[in-house]
TORGUVEX-760399 format. One record per residue (C-alpha): residue number from 1; x, y, z. Coordinates in Angstrom, 3 decimals, decimal comma, padded with zeros to 6 digits. Each point is the difference from the previous one (the first is absolute). Last residue first. Example, Ala and Ser with C-alpha at 12.3 -4.5 7.8 and 13.67 -1.06 7.14 Angstrom:
<2 <013,670 -001,060 007,140>>
<1 <-001,370 -003,440 000,660>>
END
This chain:
<500 <-031,678 -000,713 002,087>>
<499 <001,871 -000,483 -003,345>>
<498 <-002,489 000,118 -002,847>>
<497 <-000,280 -002,636 -002,616>>
<496 <-003,530 -001,024 001,159>>
<495 <-000,327 -003,639 -000,788>>
<494 <-001,309 -001,459 -003,126>>
<493 <-003,021 -002,252 000,527>>
<492 <000,517 -003,526 -001,014>>
<491 <-001,028 -001,582 -003,413>>
<490 <003,081 -002,403 000,025>>
<489 <001,106 001,524 -003,337>>
<488 <-000,716 003,582 001,019>>
<487 <001,616 -000,342 003,512>>
<486 <003,064 -001,716 -001,618>>
<485 <000,445 003,083 -002,250>>
<484 <-000,423 002,436 002,903>>
<483 <002,370 -001,872 002,240>>
<482 <002,655 -000,349 -002,669>>
<481 <000,021 003,663 -000,953>>
<480 <000,003 001,249 003,593>>
<479 <002,712 -002,488 001,029>>
<478 <002,127 000,999 -003,068>>
<477 <-000,308 003,649 001,061>>
<476 <000,813 -000,940 003,652>>
<475 <003,372 -001,661 -001,008>>
<474 <001,942 -000,428 003,165>>
<473 <-002,999 -001,509 001,876>>
<472 <-000,708 -001,983 -003,132>>
<471 <003,386 -001,714 000,426>>
<470 <001,040 -001,826 -003,149>>
<469 <000,946 -003,619 -000,715>>
<468 <-003,592 -000,813 -001,374>>
<467 <-001,977 003,226 -000,295>>
<466 <-001,371 -000,757 -003,438>>
<465 <-001,427 -003,502 001,018>>
<464 <-001,120 -001,966 -003,094>>
<463 <002,282 001,931 -002,458>>
<462 <002,747 000,035 002,489>>
<461 <-000,275 -003,769 000,579>>
<460 <000,213 -000,456 -003,759>>
<459 <003,152 002,109 -000,249>>
<458 <001,470 -001,893 002,996>>
<457 <-000,413 -003,462 -001,340>>
<456 <003,175 -000,186 -002,011>>
<455 <002,126 001,383 002,857>>
<454 <-001,886 -002,078 002,615>>
<453 <000,574 -003,379 -001,649>>
<452 <003,272 -001,039 001,609>>
<451 <-001,367 001,176 003,386>>
<450 <-002,712 -002,520 -000,074>>
<449 <-000,588 -001,127 003,638>>
<448 <000,876 003,176 002,007>>
<447 <-001,291 002,578 -002,430>>
<446 <-003,089 -001,974 -000,964>>
<445 <-000,904 -000,686 003,679>>
<444 <000,525 003,747 000,766>>
<443 <-002,430 000,811 -002,928>>
<442 <-002,341 -002,469 001,745>>
<441 <000,152 001,900 003,280>>
<440 <-000,542 003,368 -001,741>>
<439 <-002,982 -001,450 -001,957>>
<438 <-001,570 -001,489 003,179>>
<437 <000,213 003,184 002,110>>
<436 <-003,706 000,156 000,651>>
<435 <-000,087 -003,898 000,566>>
<434 <002,405 000,073 002,839>>
<433 <-000,088 003,190 002,155>>
<432 <-000,332 -002,037 002,253>>
<431 <000,951 -003,693 000,141>>
<430 <003,081 -002,063 000,116>>
<429 <001,805 -002,494 -002,295>>
<428 <000,426 -000,243 -003,756>>
<427 <002,197 -002,803 -001,255>>
<426 <002,492 -000,187 -002,697>>
<425 <001,724 -002,857 -001,924>>
<424 <002,501 -000,197 -002,834>>
<423 <001,798 003,343 000,873>>
<422 <003,401 -001,641 000,447>>
<421 <000,328 001,518 003,495>>
<420 <-003,443 -001,420 000,867>>
<419 <-002,698 002,464 000,794>>
<418 <-001,943 001,358 003,076>>
<417 <-002,358 002,873 -000,879>>
<416 <-001,484 001,880 002,974>>
<415 <-003,183 001,758 000,745>>
<414 <-000,113 001,916 003,263>>
<413 <-000,604 -000,188 003,747>>
<412 <003,202 -001,989 001,045>>
<411 <000,249 -001,698 003,381>>
<410 <003,571 -000,112 001,185>>
<409 <001,298 -003,385 001,185>>
<408 <003,643 000,891 000,641>>
<407 <001,032 003,575 -000,175>>
<406 <-002,157 003,014 -000,954>>
<405 <002,578 002,110 -001,832>>
<404 <002,172 -002,738 -001,465>>
<403 <-002,969 -002,193 -000,700>>
<402 <-000,831 -003,640 000,856>>
<401 <-003,351 -001,089 -001,438>>
<400 <-003,804 -000,268 000,648>>
<399 <-002,296 000,679 -002,863>>
<398 <-003,601 000,786 000,671>>
<397 <-002,529 -002,558 -001,336>>
<396 <-003,392 001,413 -000,737>>
<395 <-003,171 -001,966 000,114>>
<394 <-003,018 001,377 -001,804>>
<393 <-003,067 001,740 001,456>>
<392 <-002,906 -001,589 002,070>>
<391 <-003,118 001,867 -000,385>>
<390 <-002,063 001,351 002,949>>
<389 <-003,462 001,598 -000,104>>
<388 <-001,096 003,605 000,356>>
<387 <-003,465 001,846 -000,096>>
<386 <-001,424 -001,828 002,971>>
<385 <002,921 001,304 002,200>>
<384 <-001,128 003,513 -000,613>>
<383 <002,693 002,678 -000,632>>
<382 <-000,899 003,482 001,353>>
<381 <003,633 001,009 000,929>>
<380 <001,488 -001,235 -003,293>>
<379 <003,828 000,094 000,246>>
<378 <000,415 -000,564 003,833>>
<377 <-003,328 -001,788 -000,346>>
<376 <001,794 -002,774 -002,097>>
<375 <002,172 -000,664 003,048>>
<374 <-003,131 -000,462 002,152>>
<373 <-001,414 -002,238 -002,740>>
<372 <003,026 -002,174 000,411>>
<371 <-000,619 -000,207 003,794>>
<370 <-003,633 -000,980 -000,795>>
<369 <001,170 -002,815 -002,312>>
<368 <002,133 -001,376 002,816>>
<367 <003,700 000,464 -000,079>>
<366 <002,001 -003,121 001,077>>
<365 <001,956 -000,274 -003,154>>
<364 <001,017 003,593 000,234>>
<363 <001,282 -000,371 003,504>>
<362 <001,992 -003,026 -001,022>>
<361 <001,390 001,967 -003,017>>
<360 <001,145 002,859 002,312>>
<359 <001,640 -002,399 002,505>>
<358 <001,982 -001,537 -002,883>>
<357 <000,894 003,445 -001,411>>
<356 <001,340 001,001 003,494>>
<355 <001,974 -003,288 000,330>>
<354 <001,698 000,736 -003,348>>
<353 <003,687 -000,091 001,081>>
<352 <-000,153 -003,466 001,712>>
<351 <-001,875 -001,548 -002,878>>
<350 <002,240 001,624 -002,521>>
<349 <003,109 -001,433 001,613>>
<348 <-001,720 -003,483 -000,037>>
<347 <-000,643 000,333 -003,800>>
<346 <003,580 001,062 -000,748>>
<345 <001,270 -002,750 002,238>>
<344 <-002,094 -002,647 -001,914>>
<343 <000,757 001,367 -003,521>>
<342 <002,681 -002,526 -001,170>>
<341 <-001,352 -002,898 002,057>>
<340 <-003,410 000,486 -001,614>>
<339 <-003,299 001,624 001,246>>
<338 <-002,252 000,188 -002,964>>
<337 <-001,894 -003,163 000,933>>
<336 <-001,059 001,545 003,318>>
<335 <-001,563 002,969 -001,726>>
<334 <-001,695 -002,036 -002,759>>
<333 <-001,440 -002,698 002,380>>
<332 <-003,421 001,553 000,140>>
<331 <-000,278 -000,456 -003,726>>
<330 <-000,716 002,500 -002,703>>
<329 <-003,194 001,217 -001,697>>
<328 <000,358 003,383 001,507>>
<327 <003,706 -000,327 -000,567>>
<326 <002,919 -000,210 002,377>>
<325 <-002,101 -001,625 002,719>>
<324 <001,070 000,243 003,686>>
<323 <-002,928 002,387 000,543>>
<322 <000,191 003,255 001,976>>
<321 <-002,217 002,991 -000,220>>
<320 <000,131 003,655 -000,987>>
<319 <-003,069 002,113 -000,359>>
<318 <000,122 001,756 -003,323>>
<317 <-002,118 001,851 000,024>>
<316 <-003,040 001,806 -001,475>>
<315 <-001,531 -000,794 -003,266>>
<314 <-002,654 001,876 -002,144>>
<313 <-001,171 -001,374 -003,313>>
<312 <-000,951 001,620 -003,406>>
<311 <-001,043 -002,553 -002,653>>
<310 <001,370 -001,859 -002,947>>
<309 <001,181 -003,060 001,745>>
<308 <002,001 002,147 002,314>>
<307 <000,586 003,803 000,000>>
<306 <001,428 001,028 003,308>>
<305 <-000,682 003,010 002,258>>
<304 <002,433 -000,546 002,870>>
<303 <-000,097 000,803 003,674>>
<302 <003,544 -000,600 001,233>>
<301 <001,793 -001,297 003,176>>
<300 <003,789 -000,568 -000,438>>
<299 <000,449 -003,802 000,467>>
<298 <002,602 -000,335 -002,710>>
<297 <002,325 002,100 002,113>>
<296 <000,015 -002,654 002,767>>
<295 <-001,727 001,225 003,216>>
<294 <002,047 000,628 003,063>>
<293 <-001,457 003,558 000,618>>
<292 <-003,224 000,287 -002,089>>
<291 <000,337 000,696 -003,719>>
<290 <-000,938 003,601 -001,051>>
<289 <-002,930 000,723 -002,227>>
<288 <-000,699 -000,604 -003,669>>
<287 <-003,094 001,237 -001,811>>
<286 <-000,624 -001,316 -003,548>>
<285 <-002,846 002,083 -001,407>>
<284 <-003,615 000,213 -001,082>>
<283 <-002,223 -000,463 003,077>>
<282 <-003,772 000,664 000,339>>
<281 <-000,901 -002,429 -002,756>>
<280 <001,277 -003,027 002,079>>
<279 <-002,353 001,038 002,829>>
<278 <-003,019 -000,093 -002,275>>
<277 <001,243 -003,374 -001,451>>
<276 <-000,138 -001,705 003,482>>
<275 <002,187 -003,137 -000,068>>
<274 <003,182 001,742 001,165>>
<273 <003,018 -002,273 000,123>>
<272 <002,141 -000,460 003,083>>
<271 <003,416 -001,411 -000,954>>
<270 <001,988 -002,762 001,591>>
<269 <003,629 -000,866 -000,318>>
<268 <002,618 -002,715 000,259>>
<267 <003,742 000,399 000,768>>
<266 <002,459 -002,692 -000,800>>
<265 <003,672 000,245 001,096>>
<264 <002,618 -001,109 -002,448>>
<263 <003,565 -001,117 000,047>>
<262 <003,177 000,632 -001,837>>
<261 <003,341 -001,100 001,427>>
<260 <000,708 -002,068 -003,201>>
<259 <-001,859 000,740 -003,336>>
<258 <003,063 001,957 -001,521>>
<257 <001,986 -003,265 000,184>>
<256 <-002,326 -001,633 -002,529>>
<255 <-001,579 -003,253 001,349>>
<254 <-002,919 000,263 -002,360>>
<253 <-002,350 -001,479 002,616>>
<252 <000,407 003,036 002,193>>
<251 <-001,320 002,212 -002,894>>
<250 <-003,043 -002,333 -000,159>>
<249 <-000,681 000,268 003,722>>
<248 <000,350 003,847 -000,174>>
<247 <-002,252 000,463 -003,128>>
<246 <-003,251 -001,278 001,606>>
<245 <-000,672 003,333 001,689>>
<244 <-000,509 001,487 -003,419>>
<243 <000,679 -002,648 -002,756>>
<242 <002,332 002,101 -002,180>>
<241 <002,894 -002,491 -000,459>>
<240 <001,586 000,893 -003,360>>
<239 <001,844 -002,696 -001,804>>
<238 <002,549 000,258 -002,770>>
<237 <001,591 -002,588 -002,321>>
<236 <-002,954 -002,268 000,507>>
<235 <-000,868 -003,694 000,611>>
<234 <-003,308 -001,641 000,563>>
<233 <-000,782 -003,300 001,824>>
<232 <-003,565 -001,200 000,551>>
<231 <-001,697 -001,838 002,861>>
<230 <-003,443 -001,378 -000,637>>
<229 <-003,257 000,776 001,899>>
<228 <-001,715 000,644 -003,255>>
<227 <-001,634 003,429 000,929>>
<226 <002,370 000,932 002,755>>
<225 <003,001 -000,443 -002,097>>
<224 <002,935 -000,197 002,499>>
<223 <003,194 001,606 -001,353>>
<222 <003,645 -000,982 000,568>>
<221 <002,133 002,767 -001,443>>
<220 <003,347 -000,419 -001,682>>
<219 <002,087 003,124 -000,231>>
<218 <002,657 -000,114 -002,720>>
<217 <003,744 -000,226 000,790>>
<216 <000,406 -003,027 -002,454>>
<215 <000,489 -002,419 002,870>>
<214 <-003,314 001,009 001,580>>
<213 <-000,669 002,806 002,406>>
<212 <-002,764 -000,421 002,496>>
<211 <-003,661 000,800 000,434>>
<210 <-002,695 -001,644 002,086>>
<209 <-003,738 -000,172 000,571>>
<208 <-001,289 002,365 -002,557>>
<207 <-003,759 -000,198 000,150>>
<206 <-002,156 -000,164 -003,215>>
<205 <-003,688 000,852 000,426>>
<204 <000,345 002,526 -002,838>>
<203 <002,446 -000,298 -002,834>>
<202 <000,729 003,077 -002,110>>
<201 <001,995 -000,730 -003,294>>
<200 <000,671 003,433 -001,391>>
<199 <-001,121 -000,007 -003,584>>
<198 <-000,460 003,856 -000,327>>
<197 <-003,765 -000,346 000,497>>
<196 <000,662 -001,643 003,297>>
<195 <002,139 002,969 000,900>>
<194 <-002,884 002,507 -000,696>>
<193 <-002,382 -002,054 002,202>>
<192 <002,802 -000,026 002,668>>
<191 <000,212 003,715 -000,022>>
<190 <-003,613 000,497 000,236>>
<189 <-000,296 -002,372 002,948>>
<188 <002,876 001,809 001,861>>
<187 <-001,563 003,339 -000,581>>
<186 <-003,419 -001,217 001,324>>
<185 <001,742 -001,385 003,149>>
<184 <002,122 003,140 000,353>>
<183 <-003,096 002,220 000,266>>
<182 <001,841 003,362 000,250>>
<181 <-001,685 003,001 001,726>>
<180 <001,812 003,142 -000,948>>
<179 <001,308 003,309 001,346>>
<178 <000,283 003,244 -001,989>>
<177 <-002,489 001,769 002,242>>
<176 <002,344 000,731 002,858>>
<175 <-001,250 000,600 003,479>>
<174 <001,672 000,686 003,303>>
<173 <-001,866 -000,184 003,350>>
<172 <-000,272 001,613 003,390>>
<171 <-001,695 -000,622 003,305>>
<170 <000,001 001,256 003,524>>
<169 <-003,299 -001,174 001,576>>
<168 <-001,887 002,830 001,777>>
<167 <-002,981 -000,187 -002,470>>
<166 <-000,790 -003,616 000,761>>
<165 <-000,470 -002,067 -003,174>>
<164 <-003,591 -000,986 -001,042>>
<163 <000,681 000,636 -003,680>>
<162 <003,644 000,573 -000,722>>
<161 <001,100 -003,427 -001,297>>
<160 <-003,124 -000,467 -002,098>>
<159 <000,307 003,599 -001,401>>
<158 <003,571 -000,573 -001,365>>
<157 <001,263 002,857 -002,112>>
<156 <-002,939 002,365 000,450>>
<155 <-000,155 -000,615 003,790>>
<154 <003,854 000,600 000,026>>
<153 <-000,517 003,317 -001,516>>
<152 <-002,615 000,887 002,629>>
<151 <002,210 -001,284 002,796>>
<150 <002,978 002,110 -001,070>>
<149 <003,217 -001,807 000,911>>
<148 <001,053 -000,194 -003,738>>
<147 <002,758 -001,128 -002,250>>
<146 <-000,103 -000,241 -003,689>>
<145 <002,170 -002,069 -002,448>>
<144 <-000,049 001,281 -003,622>>
<143 <003,642 -000,789 -000,736>>
<142 <001,388 -003,112 001,742>>
<141 <002,442 -001,310 -002,579>>
<140 <001,427 003,573 -000,630>>
<139 <001,337 -000,119 003,533>>
<138 <000,044 003,054 002,245>>
<137 <-003,684 -000,688 000,951>>
<136 <001,298 -003,329 001,655>>
<135 <001,868 001,876 002,709>>
<134 <-002,806 002,510 000,742>>
<133 <-002,560 -002,852 000,157>>
<132 <002,221 -002,003 002,390>>
<131 <000,474 003,001 002,251>>
<130 <-003,762 000,509 000,215>>
<129 <-000,531 -003,712 000,502>>
<128 <002,443 000,002 003,007>>
<127 <-001,583 002,976 001,664>>
<126 <-003,503 -001,643 -000,411>>
<125 <001,436 -003,138 001,585>>
<124 <001,270 001,937 003,032>>
<123 <-003,331 001,940 000,369>>
<122 <-002,120 -003,165 -000,062>>
<121 <-001,761 -001,591 -002,969>>
<120 <001,388 -000,959 -003,491>>
<119 <-001,456 -000,420 -003,492>>
<118 <002,000 -000,691 -003,120>>
<117 <-001,950 000,205 -003,205>>
<116 <000,103 -001,487 -003,502>>
<115 <-002,658 001,073 -002,536>>
<114 <-001,247 -002,719 -002,354>>
<113 <000,599 -000,528 -003,729>>
<112 <-000,774 -003,532 -001,195>>
<111 <002,227 -002,847 -001,222>>
<110 <-000,771 -003,666 -000,668>>
<109 <-003,199 -000,281 -002,249>>
<108 <000,222 003,701 -000,590>>
<107 <003,037 -000,733 -002,179>>
<106 <-002,283 -001,593 -002,614>>
<105 <002,238 -002,143 -002,094>>
<104 <003,362 -001,780 000,341>>
<103 <002,605 -000,608 -002,595>>
<102 <-001,798 002,508 -002,177>>
<101 <003,167 002,117 -000,666>>
<100 <-001,188 003,037 001,922>>
<99 <-001,228 -002,145 002,884>>
<98 <003,255 -001,832 000,311>>
<97 <001,974 003,253 -000,232>>
<96 <-002,240 001,608 002,687>>
<95 <000,601 -003,074 002,229>>
<94 <003,744 000,486 -000,470>>
<93 <-000,109 003,651 000,751>>
<92 <-002,203 -000,472 003,132>>
<91 <002,383 -002,658 001,289>>
<90 <003,052 002,212 -000,464>>
<89 <-001,923 002,816 001,772>>
<88 <-000,342 -002,346 003,056>>
<87 <003,734 -000,169 000,306>>
<86 <000,442 003,674 000,061>>
<85 <-002,709 000,269 002,702>>
<84 <001,757 -002,749 001,989>>
<83 <003,419 001,725 -000,161>>
<82 <-001,579 003,457 000,836>>
<81 <-001,780 -001,399 003,045>>
<80 <003,205 -001,738 001,166>>
<79 <002,032 003,229 -000,298>>
<78 <-002,621 002,149 001,867>>
<77 <001,892 000,276 003,249>>
<76 <-001,803 002,601 002,160>>
<75 <001,983 002,327 002,170>>
<74 <-000,440 -000,131 003,831>>
<73 <003,814 -000,322 000,802>>
<72 <-000,557 -003,699 000,987>>
<71 <-001,450 -000,725 -003,584>>
<70 <-003,717 -000,232 -000,494>>
<69 <-000,847 -002,750 -002,414>>
<68 <-001,846 000,199 -003,422>>
<67 <-000,920 -003,290 -001,505>>
<66 <-001,966 -001,030 003,091>>
<65 <-002,458 002,870 -000,663>>
<64 <-001,536 -001,726 -003,106>>
<63 <-002,104 002,774 -001,708>>
<62 <001,914 000,960 -003,261>>
<61 <002,524 -002,829 000,414>>
<60 <-000,761 -001,115 -003,538>>
<59 <-001,437 -003,347 000,943>>
<58 <-002,749 -000,753 -002,479>>
<57 <-002,311 -000,637 002,920>>
<56 <-001,173 -003,373 -000,743>>
<55 <-000,008 -001,072 003,698>>
<54 <000,550 -003,706 -000,650>>
<53 <-001,881 -003,338 000,305>>
<52 <-003,483 001,078 -001,317>>
<51 <001,502 001,291 -003,217>>
<50 <001,965 -003,263 -000,521>>
<49 <003,670 000,645 -000,490>>
<48 <001,082 -002,008 003,070>>
<47 <-002,077 -003,081 -000,901>>
<46 <-002,458 -000,228 -002,843>>
<45 <001,686 001,886 -002,701>>
<44 <-000,174 -002,577 -002,687>>
<43 <-002,504 -002,889 000,193>>
<42 <-000,235 -003,658 001,160>>
<41 <002,588 000,087 002,786>>
<40 <003,488 -001,575 -000,072>>
<39 <001,297 002,273 -002,766>>
<38 <002,773 -000,976 -002,373>>
<37 <000,922 002,332 -002,864>>
<36 <002,001 -000,886 -003,080>>
<35 <001,827 002,368 -002,351>>
<34 <001,696 -000,720 -003,305>>
<33 <002,224 002,863 -001,307>>
<32 <-000,727 001,365 -003,422>>
<31 <-001,660 003,259 001,347>>
<30 <003,302 001,018 001,756>>
<29 <-000,598 003,606 001,160>>
<28 <-003,761 000,389 -000,316>>
<27 <-000,740 -003,593 001,092>>
<26 <002,579 000,404 002,755>>
<25 <-001,759 003,083 001,425>>
<24 <-003,433 -001,836 -000,038>>
<23 <001,420 -003,004 001,802>>
<22 <001,723 002,153 002,588>>
<21 <-003,252 001,842 000,692>>
<20 <-002,247 -003,086 000,108>>
<19 <002,637 -001,785 002,206>>
<18 <-000,194 002,960 002,399>>
<17 <-003,774 000,467 -000,147>>
<16 <-000,729 -003,608 000,938>>
<15 <000,033 -003,216 -001,943>>
<14 <002,600 -001,724 002,084>>
<13 <003,299 -001,630 -001,175>>
<12 <001,228 001,449 -003,245>>
<11 <002,092 -002,272 -002,206>>
<10 <002,154 001,382 -002,768>>
<9 <001,863 -001,467 -002,958>>
<8 <-001,742 -003,356 -000,196>>
<7 <000,745 -003,796 000,090>>
<6 <-002,771 -002,549 000,362>>
<5 <001,221 -002,955 -001,929>>
<4 <003,322 -000,028 001,706>>
<3 <-001,810 -000,264 003,303>>
<2 <-001,223 -003,431 -000,787>>
<1 <-003,760 -000,921 -000,338>>
END
């Protein structure tokens, strides 16, 4: 069939949380637009968005210590924590709008209240956590956070972590009850169910093999239909590449200037999962520690209560690893295939700079199960090997690019949108905080790629996301109002509105 017979307004590549979010936003803003989705797997949310493949924290920087750095003068820089918290609030507002307007149902299927804690050991780290707590307590976004070094209090907060711990250990924690556990796999599937009901054409087992501009300035996609074995051609005015680790190779195929000098470095992960229900019941929190020296930020150890497949689970990790695949279901040739003449020197420079990371990943790959259990026992002193088994998490591809501050071949640890100057194609690259900030990231895609529509769309965006374009930090009254209303809609506990 010729490409002219398969023309559409928007094509979304990848049926993950990013495409689900962008598709849902566009269906509210431009319901008359035709949207097609291509996913190479058989279901939505099976790769990076799957609940077994990501941390599911609902990143609001409430407990992640790598979002608050200590400056040379000893003060704590909380700017990144505030930015990420603000971005997560946008997601909460959009999800609440979707629930309130019956676009998706049963918020408890994808979001649950869970305390978020940071736990550190050693006098130096305790001093850091105390300073971090004081700095964050000055922000309205972190109201209700508590700090304690008192062992009896800590036993109440996290009995599993404190039982069996030596009494001379220096230990402290912060706790905030307004944290959440987000099942991004369940959320993604709910959004695609809704989109399917809105006449969005979702094609599973369809792999995009190539994309290029045609003479009319439209994007022509070569798609392999895995069910029939045939090759199809589809054209669109706008293409979003949201294929997780698979986005980089497709971005390179576009040939847009913005795709040059960009590389990717894959990092895999493992989690230990508790198989003893009695142990699972003894813990009810997400407890984040400090990353080991040389570890990438995404490898911060954490002991997480999760809600997966309708039941409470307990995970510890992640343990980093290396695989040349860009997706869990990818190819061992992904990394080599992504090295092009225009990014070769960028990749080589990164290789020279990141020898410490490479060494760390090799050490992690070589860890025995007992060594992993030893790391777990830093969190749970009485952990038994027989209660835990290993699960392979998803692949993450960290962006490598040339930057003014970092120089050639700098490894990035965030989420990044790369779009063409004319706004006809955009790709999402990177990892954490990823899914938690999906709404912020997709609003950025709309602003970059549809500037001519933003004036007309803004009132509807404000209806869906009341804090759009505003700083909640500078409007604490608005924050309290929005936080309370979204908590009610999403059936979450309201936080204590008391500054600690």
